[in-house]
N, C-alpha and C positions, 0 to 999 in steps of 0.2 A: 482844465479851465474850459474844454471845450472849445479852443480857438480853431479855426477852418479856413483855409485859405492855400492857394497853390503859392508853394515858396519860389517856385520858377520865376514868378510874375514877381516878386520883390527884389530892390535893389541888392546889391552886395553887401553893402555896409550896415543897413536895418536887416538884413538876414540873419547878420554875424549877432545884431542885438537882441534880436528875435531868441536863437540860440541859448547866449548866457542866460535870455530870462528864464527860459525852459530848466535848464542844467540850476539855476538858483531852487525853482518851483519844486525839483527834485532833491535839493539835498537836504529837506529832514530836519536834523538840529545842527545844520550849519548855518540854516537863516536864524539872524539875529534879532533880538527883541523887537522896536518899532518901526521895522526898515519898512516903507513902503516905496515899490518899483511901478514905477510907470514906465508902459510900451507904448510907442506909437511906431507903427509900420505903415510907410507908406507906400502904398503900391504904384508900380512903375507906370500902367497905364490908367489914365481918368482921375490922376490925382485922389484916389478914395483913401482913408485915413480908419485905422482899427484901432482905437483906443482902449486899452486894457488896461486896469489897475488891481494890482494884487497887495491886499494886506494879510501879513501873515505877522502872529505875534509866538516868538518862542525864544524862552530865555538862553543865553549864551550858558558852555558847561561851566562858568566861573559863576554865572549869577546865581545858576540852580543851585551848584555847592551850597552860596550863601543863604538862598532862600530854603533850604532843605535843613540847613544846621541855624534857623531860626534869625538869621544876621541881614543887614541890610544887603538888598540885590545888589547895590552899591553904594559907595562912599557919599555919594549926594543923596542917600535917600533919608529926609527927615526923622524917620521914627530908628535913629539908633539905639534907644534904649526902647524896651515895651513896658509898657506900665500904663496904668488910668489916665496920668496926666497928659502922657504924650499922646497915646490913643487920642483921646476928645479933642485934645490941642489939634491934631491934623484930621481927622474923621468928625471933630463934632458936628458942622454944618451938614455932611451928608447923612449922620445917625437920623438929627432933625428932620431933614427930606426925605427918609425912610418911611420914619415914624409916624410923621404927621401928613402923609399922603392924601390928596384926595381922591387919588385914581383906585386906591387898594388901602386896606387895612393892613397891616406889618406889625411882626412881634419878632424883637432880637434875641436870637437863642445863643449866640454866643456872644461875648464880650473881650477876650482875649488876656482871659484869665487864665486859662486853660488850654487856648489855642493860639496858633499865630496867623490867625484870621478872624474875620467878624463873621456870625452868620445873621441872617434875617429869613425870615419865612412870612412871604406876601403873599396873600389869599383875597376873594374877593367879602365885600362887605356881609354878603348874603349867607358866608359860611355857618355852619351850625354847629352849638356845640353840646351835640347828645353823642359824641364818641364812632359816627358813622367813615366812613372812607370819604375824604373829599380832596380835590384836587388845589395845590399852590407853587409856587413857584422858592425855591432854597435858594440864596444867595449867599455868596461865600466871598470875602473880600481880603486877600491879601495884606499882613501887618507890615511884610517885609518887603514889597514891590507892590507897584501899582497895576494889579493882576486882579482880576474878578473872572470865578467860576458862576454859572446859575444853571439851572433846569426845573423842568416839571417833576412836582414828587406828589405822591400820594399822603396824608398825615390824617391822624385823628386828633379831633380836640374835642376837650371837654370841661367843667365850669373852672376846673383847676389846673391840668396840663396840657401839653400837646406830644403826641409822638410820633415820629417819621424817622427815617433814617439818611444817612451820608448820600449824596448823590452815586450812583453807577456813574463810573466815566464814558460809557457808551451814552449815556442819555444827556450829558453834559450841551448845553446852547441848543436843546429839542427841546419845545413848546408844542404840544399839538391842540390842547382843550382850548375849543372856541371862547370861552369864558374867560383864560388866560391870555388871550393876547393882548387886550389893552392894558395888562399889568405889565405886560415883556414889553412892550412898547414903551411905557413910561419908566421903566427900569432902562432902558438902554439911554433916553435922554437924560438920566439921572448918570448914569456912568460917564457917558459922555461929558456931561458939565465939569465932573471929576476929576477927566484925563486918564480915568482905567480903563484898563483893556481886556476885552475879553478874551478867555481860553477859549479856542477851537475845539470841538469834537474829537478832531483829527490829534492834537497837542494832546489833550487830556487822556485820551487811549495809548497814548504810548508807551512802553515798558519803562521806568528807570534802568537806570545803568545797574548793575548788577551789585558795584559797591556798593551803592546806597539804599538799593532793596536790601540788601542784607543785615545792614544797620537800622533800618527804620524802624521805630519802637513809636505806634502812633496807634490811637483806640480807631482811627478810619483805616481799617484795614484793605489791602491791597500793595499792588507793586507798580501803579502806573502813575504817570505824571500827575496826576490830579491826587493821588495820596502822598506825593514827595512834599508837593508845595504847600497843602492843606492838611495841618497836622494837628492831632489832639492828643494831649498827652494827660494822665493823672497827677 
């Protein structure tokens, strides 16, 4: 996180809190879901304060196993059965906000009939339909947990269809094209509105536990967390 200060100048109690915070940040899979850890370190001289807020999303081992098996990540998740009715009941307003957005054009590319997630391709209104390479943002929203992954993608579009690829985990949460920045900003606003947590690049690229990777049967080929959470089956 780039914290730099002289620990010798921090009182012992706060030094202990800082040590705990640092350990949590290094725990990897031990960090649980949507926990936010707030650390305030008071310096013994001048009462200066350093406040650092760490937001990390990670599924617990049990939650990951549930999502991997296409089950609700927790018992209180409203989508305990995946079908058109339950999906539209829970995600209908979000789908409308995506499809009818004034900032970007959006095509829903997965509806949950073959996947355990919804998928949307978002792109500028100036996109061409001549089959040339163009840039957009692909958004994957889990049906088993309040989890989202998005990334910049290159796609082709003609008058009848789209061609694009499932995200590379290394590209998750990375958007570089200037024309896509307003779209990314609007997407983050929508995801926040519906209390959805964005998967970090660091988490998306972690390798699945071997017992899951060996059993993974998905057309989204790979062995990373992203592949285990977002699956597509025939």
